N, C-alpha and C positions, 0 to 999 in steps of 0.2 A: 273626723274631718269629712266634709261633704265633697263628693266628686261631681262635677258638672260636665255634661257632655260638651265637647268642643263644638264650635260653630260648623254648620254644614258646608260642604265643599261643592264647588261647581264642577260638574263631570265633564271630562274630555270626550269628544266624539271622535272615534278613530275610524278613518276611512280605509276601505279595502286595500288600495294601493300602498298605504303606509304600513300596513300590519306586518308584512314579512320583514321589513327593515327593522321594525320595533323589536321583534323577537330575535333577530339575527345576532345582535350584539351581546345578548345575555344568554343565549342558548348553547347547545352542544357545539363545541369547537371542532369536534372530530379528532382531537388529539388522543394519543395512546393513553396518556395519563388520565384523561377524562373517562375513557372507556373502562380503564381498570377500576376507577373510583365510582363508576355509575354515572350515566348520563343525566343531565339536568332535564327536568320536565318543563314543558312550555304549556301553560294553561291560560285559557281565555274565559274569564268569568263575566256573567251578564250584568252584575250590579256594581257600579262604582261605590266606594264608601259614601254613605249618606251622613255619617257622624264622626268623620276623622278616625275611623277604626276604633271607636269606643267599644270596650268589651261588654258593655251593659245594654246595648240596644240591638238594632237589626244587623249591624256590622259584625256582631259576635258570630253569626253563622259563617261569614266569610273566613274568619280565623279558624273556626272548627273545620270547615271544608278543606282548607289548605294544610291541615295537620299541625297547626301552631299551638292551639290551646286544648286543654283537657279539663274535665271536672272530676269530682269525687266518684261519680257514677256515669254510666253510659246506657244506651238502650240496646237491647238485643233484637233479633229479627222479629220477635213477637211483641215488641213494645214494652217488655219488662225491664226493670232496672238490673244492670249488670255491673260487675266490678270495673273500675278504671283506676284512679289514684287511691281509691279505697278498695281493699281486698274483701272486706266484709263489713256488715253492720248489724246492730241489734236494736230493737225497740225496747227501751228500758221501762217506760211508762207511756201514758197517753200523749205526753208532750215532749218526750226526751228520747233521743237516739244516740247511739255511740258508734262512730265509724272508725275502723282500724285501717291505718294507712299502709301502703306498700313502700318499699325502699325505692326512692326515685330522686332524680336530680333536676333542679331547674336549669334552664339553658345558660344562666350566668354562673353555673358551677356550684351554687349553694344547694344544700339538701332540702328536700321537701319534708318539713317537720310539722308536727301538730300546731305549733305556734304560728308558723308561716301560713298554714291553711286557714286557721281560725282568723288571723288578721286579714287575709284576702277576702274571706266570706263577709267579714265585718265591713270592709270597704264597699262591697256590693250592696249591703243593706243600707248604706248611707248615700248611695249614688242618687243623683237627681237628673232626670226622672228615674224612678226605681226600675230595675229590670222587670220585664213582664212576668218572669217566673216567680217573682216575689209579690205580685199584686195581691193585696189583702192579707199578706202573711208577715207576722213579726217573728224574726229569727235571731237567735243569739248563739254564737259559736265560741267555744272555749277549749283550749288545749288540755288534754288529760295525759300527762306524761309526754314522751317524745313522739309517740306513734299512734295516738288516738285523739279524736276530736268529738267532744260532746256538743250536740246541737239541740237546742231547746226552742220550741215554737210557742207563741202566745196562746194559740188554740191547738187542739189535737189536729195533726196533719198526717193522715194515713198514707199519703203518697209522697212523703218527703224524699225518699230515695229517687223517685222519678223526677221530682222538682230539681234536685241537685244535678241531674244530667243535662240541664239546660245550657246551651252555649253561652248564655249571658251570666253564668255563675262559674266561669273559668277560674282556676287557681293560679295565682301569679306570685312571684317572689317579692320580697320587701322592696327591692330596687324599683319595681313598677310604680310605687306610690311616693317616691322621694320628692317629686315636684308637686306643688299645690295645684289643685284643680286640673290635673292631667294624669292620665294613666299611661305609662310608657310600656308598650308591648314589645319593643326591640330587645330580644334576648332575655325575657323575663318569664316566659311560659314553660311548659313541660313537654310539649308534643314532639314528634319525630322531626319536625322542621322548624327552624328558628327564623323569625322575621328579622332581617338585617337592614332593609332599606324600604321606605315607602316614598314614592314620587307622586305627591298630591293624590288625585283621584284617578290616575292613569295606570299605575303599575306598582308592583311590590316584588322584592327580591327575598328569597328564603334560602338558607343553607341547611344542610343536614345537621341535626343534633346528635352527635356521635355517642353521647352517653345516655341516650334515651332508654328508659327502663324496659321497653318492649322489644328492644333489639335495634341494631343499626339499619336505617332505611336503605333500600337498594338504589334509590336515586340520590345523587349528590346534592340536589337542591331543586328549587322551583323558580321559574321566571313567570310571574303572573301578570296578565294584563286585564284591565277592566274595560270591557268592550260592550257598550250598550247596544250596538248595532248587531242584531242577530244574523243578518246576511253576511256581515264581515267576519263574524266568528266562524260561521259555517264554511265560507270560502277559504279561510286560512287553514282549517282542518283539511279541506279537500286538496289544497295545494301542498300540504305537508309542512306548513310553517308553524303549526301548533300541534300538540299531542292530545289535548283534551279541550273540548268546547262545551261549555255549560249551556243548557237550555236552547237546543237547536230549534229554530222555528218550524212549525208544522209544514209551512210552505217550502222550506228548504230540505226537509227530510229526504225526499226522493232524489235529491242531487247527490246524496252520499251513498257510497257502496254499502250493501247490506251489512257487511261485517264491521262497519265503522259507525253504525248508529245503534244505540241501545235504548230500549223503551222500558221504563219502570213505572209500575203503578205507584201512586203516591197518596199521601194524606192531604193533598192540596186541592182546594176548591176555589174556583173563580166565582165571585159573587158581585151582585149589584147592591151597594150600600146606599141607603137613602137617609139624608140628613133629617133626623127626626126632632132636632132641637130648634131649628129656625128655618124660615123660608117656607116654600111650597109644601114640602113633605113633613112639616110639623102636623099637618092634617092627615090622620090615619086613613081617611077615605081616599085621599089622593095617592097615598102609598099603596093602598089596595088596587087602585086603578093602574098604577105602574106595574105592580106585580102581575096583574091579569093580562097586561099587554105583552108580556115576555113569552116568547116561544123558545124554550131551552133546546129542543131537538134540532132546531135550525142552526143553533150555535155548535152543538156537538158534531153534527153531521156535515155542516157547511164550513164554518170557520176552522174547526179542529180536524176536519177530514177523517173523522172516525177515531182520532187519537185521544178522545175524551168521552165521558158518559154524561148524559143529561143530568143536571143537578137536581137532587131530591132533598138535600139537607146540608148542614154545616160541615159534615165530615166526609172526606174523600173515600174513594172506592177501596183503598188499602185498609181502611178501618172496618174489617170484615164483620165484626160483631154488631155494628150499628144497624145494618139493614133489617135484621130480624127483630129489632127492638124499637124501631122508629114508630113514633106516634103522630097522629094528625095535629096540625097547628091548632092552637087554642086561642079563641077570642078575636078572630079576624074581623075587621070592620067591613062594611059593605062598600064597594067601590063607587066613587062619585064620577061624574063626567068631567074630564079635564078642561073642555071648552077653551082650548087655545092657551092654557096656562104655560108660561115660559119657565124653563129650567135649564141649568147648566150641568152637563154631564162631563166628568173628567176621568182620565186614566193616564197610564204611563206606557212608554214604549220599550222598556228593557225586555219585556216579554212581548215579542212582536205580534202575537195573536190579540193582545188586549185592545189596541186601537181598532182592529177589525171587528172585535166583539162590540166595542163601543159604537162603531158605525152602524152595525146591524141593529143594536139596541135603539139607536137614534131613529132609525127607520120604523122600528116596531112601535116606539113611543109616539112618534109623530102620527102614525096610522091610528093610534088610539085617541089622538086629540091634543097631545102636548106639543109645544113649540120648543125645540131642543137646540142649544148651543153646545158644541163639542170642544173640549180643551184637552190637549195631549202634551205632556212634557216628559222629560227623563225623571225617574223616581226621586232622586235626591233633590230635585228642584220643585217637586209637587207635594211631598209628604207633609211638610209643615202647614201648607194651606189646607190640605185635606183634614188634618187633625184639628185645625182651627175652624172648620165648618164653612169654608168659603165656597164650597160647591153644594149643589142640591143633591147630586148623585155621584157616586164614585165606583169604578170597576176595579176590583182588587183580586189578585191571585194570592191566596193565603194558605200556608201549610198549617192545618189545624192542630198538629201535635209537635210543632217545631220548638215551642218554648219550653215545655216540660215533659212531653210524652203522656201527660195526664189529660184526658179529654175535657176535664172541667176547666183547665187553665185558659183555653181559648175563649170559653164562654165568659169567664170572669174578666179577662183582659180586654175583650172586644165588645161586650154587650151589656156590661153593668155600669151603674152610675159613676163608679170610681175607676173604671177600666182605663188602663194606660194606653190602649191602642184602639179606642172606641171611635172608629171612623164614621159610624152611623150616628154617633152622639146620642145613643139610646139611653134613656134613664126611666126605667119602668119598675115600680115597686114589686109587681108580681114576678117579673123576670129576676130581679135581685134575690127575692125569697127562694125561687126555684133553684138558682145557682148556688145559693148558700146551703140549701138542703143537700145538693149533690156534693158540695165540698165537705160536708160533715159526715158523709156516708163512707164507712170503711170497707165493708164487704165488696169485693170486685163486681159481682153480678148485680148487687143492689145499687152500687155506684153507677154502673152503666145504665140501669133503668132510670135513675134519677137524672142522669145526663140527658137521656132522651126526653124526659118530661120537661127539662129546662129548654132543650132545643125546640120543643113544640111551643113553648111560651114565647120564645124569641121569634120563631117564624110567624107566630100569630100576630106580632106587631107589624109585620111587613117592612121592618127597617132593614132587613137583609133578604135578598132574593137569590138563592143559590142558582147559578147558571150552568156550570159544568164541573165535573170531577176529572182532574187532569191525569194524564200519564206524561211524564217528562221524558224528553228525548235528549240523550247525551251523546255528543260526538267523541268517539274514542279511536285514536289512530290505529292503523292496522298492526303496528309493531308494539303497541302498548299493552301491558299485562297488569292485572291487579287493581284496576280502577274500582273504587268503592262506591257502588250505586245503591242507595237505600231509600225506602219510602219516606223517611223523615227528612231527607235532604240535608243531613248534618255532616256527611262525609263525602269526600271525592278522592283524595289521595291519602295513602298510608305507607307503612314500612315496605309493603310488597308491591307498590305501584312503580312501574319501571318501563323503560323502552331500550 
């Protein structure tokens, strides 16, 4: 059965004066019973659901960060595959792996069995559009007894355990798939917190999953609000109306007490993506002109106030091995004179720095001779137009390892002809060949070298201009303990997160 992503939702804009009241009704009542059972956590997330909380797209990260969903594997601090629902795995041959499951229970009370896991992974392979983690991959999952799953790929896949750690490959119970063309996340996942209610694109309510295999969470539940306004998120943390604020804007960081702001180096890079399929930037010489016009140090030191590093490549500063292996871009065209060429530059405001980045870029591009029209919307309202190529240029903050933990995945998904998140609309045979070579390389060091060779090919097209490598600022209430801050931005709350 094919699963189709639900229609996109219009995001609510929550104003600062309303935020305290929104959290009050679902938050800690202060009763003795609540105190004994663990207070509820009040969380403000930056991105409203763009796909009705589909587990297969960008919204999958929301579910992962809130502790709702889990995969067969996870990523450890070094970016290696670590046990999650699978306790171990073996590579049987070039295309076959065997994953042994731990004893666990779905939130609906049914057991996590090999048959359930295989069925869930099969649903993911049939989703439309396909999850980014499965871009270019053919995968077949079959139960082997009650506690092992045999996974076979169409071609050898040396990083399958990393791929299966993707938030978009969450394991769900059979109940999740009972309705045609809809995946029901309410009470069907395995994480420490169970999704019980979703109110459009404005809020979600979660309760503790008491039978969680990793132990009972210390918080009794989570009241999550999707608050696109970064100033509102920060103000609510400052006044004590929320406990955790995602993506505190750089401009607001100084307004928080030092012990309530946490800065984490990430694998996130903010880039300028140029539409290479149609319009002005189909011309490589004009793409080169745009790239030459950009001053990345002005963005890192100015817009980000030193909370970011000037962009040098696709991978962020937390990808520590990349710096020593980086190669010079290959095949760049010579820049042409823009001579007043008109372009439309777009971005989104969920990350408050991005409109300011776009404004600075507008000035830099105009100085170089372009005529620039700027368009800014909330992300869920702009993603489809960006993917359809309705803009000449787009400013995007992208975590390069969020989909799989494998550095090749972002190259395949974002910059190849068949990539599912190719906002630059790049289709270059040399790039596709370089990415394919990296995908086929098993040895870790050699794979990294191949990744850097592919990056050099991609940068040589000037379809992507790395701007800054970000450090994310998270607002953490003074009485909150155990917030999970990781460079891959897949986690935020877990069993030990409490207040």
